[in-house]
DOPARO-396346 format. One record per residue (C-alpha): x negated, y negated, z. Coordinates in steps of 0.25 Angstrom, whole numbers, plus 2048, in hexadecimal, padded with zeros to 3 digits. Layout:
N
XYZ ...
//
This chain:
336
3104B797C 3114B0970 3174A396F 3204A1960 318494960 30B49E961 30F4A7956 31449994C 30549594E 2FF4A394B 3094A293E 30349693B 2F449B93D 2F74A6934 2FE49E928 2F4497929 2E84A4928 2F04A991F 2F349C913 2EC491917 2E9486921 2F047B918 2FC485914 2FE486926 2FE478928 30A47591B 31248191F 31147E930 30F46F931 30247293D 2F6469939 2E946E936 2E346D943 2EE47394B 2EC480944 2DF481947 2E147F956 2EA48C954 2E149294B 2D6493957 2E0495963 2E34A295A 2D54A7957 2CF4A5967 2DC4AA96C 2D74B8962 2E04B595A 2EE4B795E 2FA4B095F 2FB4AF96B 2F04A696E 2F749B965 30149A970 30348D977 2FB48B984 300483993 2FD475990 3014729A0 2F446A9A3 2EB4719AB 2EA4669B7 2F54619BB 2FA4519C0 2FC4539CF 30544B9D9 2FE4459E1 30543D9EF 2FC43A9FC 300446A05 306440A10 31243FA05 31144EA03 310451A10 31C446A15 32544FA08 32145BA0F 322458A1C 333454A19 333460A13 331466A1E 339460A28 344461A1F 34346DA18 34346BA07 34845DA07 34A4569F9 34044D9F3 34C4459F0 34D444A02 342445A05 33E4369FC 34542EA06 33C435A11 32F436A0A 332427A06 330422A14 326428A17 31D422A0C 323414A11 31C415A20 30F41BA18 30C413A0C 30D41EA01 31541F9F4 3224289F4 3224329EB 3334329E3 33B4409E7 3364459D6 3294449DE 32B4499EC 3314579E5 3244569DB 31C4569E7 3264629EE 3234699E2 3164689E2 3154709EF 3204779F1 31A4819FC 318477A05 32346CA02 330475A00 33347EA0E 33B48CA12 343491A1D 33A49CA25 33C4AAA28 3354B2A30 3344C0A2A 3344CCA35 3234CDA32 3234C0A39 3204B7A2D 3264AAA28 32F4AAA1B 3344A2A13 3424A1A11 34549DA03 35349C9FB 3564A99F5 3554A89E5 3634AE9DF 3664B19CF 36C4A39C7 3744A49BB 36A4A39AF 36F4949A8 37149A999 3794A599F 3864A7995 38D4B4999 3934BE98E 39B4C6994 3A94C999D 3A24CA9AC 3944C69A7 3934B89B1 39D4B99BC 39E4AD9C5 3A34AC9D4 3A749F9DC 3AD49C9E8 3B74909EC 3BA48A9F9 3C44859FF 3C9480A0D 3D8482A11 3DC47DA1D 3D0480A23 3CD48BA1F 3C448EA15 3C649AA08 3BE49C9FC 3C24A09EE 3B84A89E5 3B94A89D7 3B24AE9CB 3B34AE9BF 3AD4B69B5 3A44AB9AA 3A74B299C 3B74B599F 3BB4AD9A9 3C24B59B0 3C34B09BD 3C74B59CA 3C84AE9D9 3CA4B49E8 3CC4AA9F5 3C74AFA02 3C54ADA0F 3B74B0A0D 3A94AAA0A 3A24B4A0D 39A4BCA03 3A14C9A06 3B04C1A00 3A64BD9F4 3A24CC9F2 3B24D39F3 3B54C79EA 3AA4CB9E0 3B14D89DE 3BD4D39DD 3B94CC9D1 3B34DD9CB 3C04E09CD 3CA4D79C7 3C14D29BA 3C84D79B1 3BD4DE9A7 3B44EB9A9 3A74E29A7 39D4E09B4 3984D59B6 38A4D19B9 3874C39BC 38D4BD9C8 38D4AD9C9 38F4A79DA 38B49A9DF 37F49C9EA 38B49D9F4 38C4A8A01 3994AD9F9 3904B29F0 3844B89F7 3834C5A01 38E4CF9FF 3904C89F1 3824C89ED 3814D59F1 38E4DC9EA 3864D49DD 37D4DF9DF 3834EB9DF 38A4E89D1 37E4E39CC 3814D79C7 37A4CB9C7 37D4BE9CF 3794B19CA 3794A49D4 37C4969D0 37348A9D3 3764839E1 37E4789DF 38047B9D0 3904819CF 38F47E9BF 38848C9BD 3944909C1 39E4869B8 3A74929B3 3AD4969C0 3AC4869C8 3B54849BD 3BD4909C0 3BB48B9CE 3C347E9CA 3CC4849C3 3D248E9CD 3D24849D8 3D94789CE 3E44839CB 3E648C9D7 3DE48A9E4 3E347D9E5 3F047F9E4 3F148A9EC 3E64879F5 3EE487A02 3EF49AA00 3E0499A04 3E6499A11 3E74AAA0E 3DE4AEA02 3E74BAA00 3F04B19FB 3EA4A69F3 3E54B39EC 3F04BA9EA 3F34AD9E2 3E84A99DD 3E84B89D6 3F24B39CD 3EC4A69CA 3E04AD9C2 3EA4B89BB 3EC4AB9B7 3DF4A69B5 3DB4B19AE 3E44B79A4 3EC4A99A2 3E649E9A3 3DF49B997 3CF49499A 3C648B994 3BC493991 3C4499987 3CA48D97F 3D648F989 3DB498981 3D74A8988 3D74AA999 3CE4B199E 3D34BE99C 3DB4BA98F 3CB4B798D 3C54C5992 3CF4CD988 3CC4C697A 3BD4CA97C 3BA4D5975 3AF4E297B 3A64DF970 3A54D2973 3A24D4982 3974DF97D 3904D6976 3904CD980 38B4D798A 37C4D998E 3774E6985 3714F198D 3624F498A 35F4FF981 352502984 34E510985 35B51797D 358522976 35D51F967 36A528963 370526959 37E52C954 
//
């Protein structure tokens, strides 16, 4: 692979051969010995521009943390006795051990580095026995995270879901919320269940009430159990990409979190007594959602348009330009 720096060096060498070394030094501000060094690399590499690419500067021999075996063994024992104990929690226990044995105790940041140096021995995974009789570690299932630079480009490009939990007279009730991030069109529904089946049924309602005939593409949720199993299977059936936020980072779903605050301040807190019977609550909620989407202006649109009004202001050409274009590789050439 030819880097931009290698191409620049190659350009300087070509200029040198054509106009002389003095002109190259004046034109590019490169030292004489640097030019000869580049030329030697170029000649050794068979006069190919790739030879001018910069090599890795990682040292061949790295410094190693040298701590007594007793300290490493004690850290390992603590993390096996208390699985995956963090460095901050390990430090007080290790400090008492080091004081008893007249050893210097590493600081929490150093303990973290010691764990990182040998993660296979320092990290403990839950185990299960396979049907072959082998012991296998149970590792946390990896999920797809929303890229940091992701921005929705058209209606339905990215929709988000979340759950608000309320306790009314000792009974748990849940309000599942939905928002299209591009148009801020929002929807909500109260339910007694916190199961993934309830979230799946709510998502079917969202598909029906969304005003535009655009297919959703990305769905963003937290890591709650209501967005697993039936809900995740339904997204797979619809060929939707399911993004998860990182644990304890609601700011990754900030737009919907703000809608959750709004709907609680303007509706749920005043009609929470109706949550005992979710059907009555939902009938009242529909009136508020109609007002929210059609009449209530949104801060995202400079407090001038409601979500529905913003949808109506979008032109078809503007939406199509933001949508991903279909690949035309392999299409026949046609005219007329």
